[in-house]
C-alpha positions, 0 to 999 in steps of 0.5 A: 581531718575526721571523716563523717563516720568518725565525727558521728561516732565521737558524738555518740560516745560523748552522748553516752558519756553524758547519759551515763553521768546523768544516771549515776551522778546521784546519791540516793536515800536507798544507798544511805539506808543500806549503809546504815542497815548493814552496819554494826552498831553500839549504843550508849546513853550518857547522863540519862538524856543523851544517846550516842550510836556508833555505826561501823560500816562494812568497810570499817569506817565509823560514823556516829549519831547523837540525840539528846533532850534537856530533861532526863524525864523526857528521854525516849530511847526509841525516839533517840535512836531515830534522831541519832540515825538521822544524824549519822545519815546526814554525815553519810550524805556528805561523805557519799557525795564527796566520794561520788564527785571524786569518782566522776572527776577521776573518770573524766565525767565532770 
């Protein structure tokens, strides 16, 4: 049978585990922005109306963003860059969320 001190220690350890999980169980916009800001990029325009941007992350993994318009006369490179970046960011949210959940699972925090 556990002593009172041992029971209290176990309760404190469990509480610390829960608090740690609460603090570190989120992916932030800052993380996503940092991943893209620190990546190498290559851009290519197709057919005068579609922009593809490939982001090579620091680890070597790549994600691509795409932006397109119907009429090439409406194509705006800067707007395309913003849209393509958001497209790539949306992919990173899913990937980083999966990675976080896996890490928490392995650590026994889920």
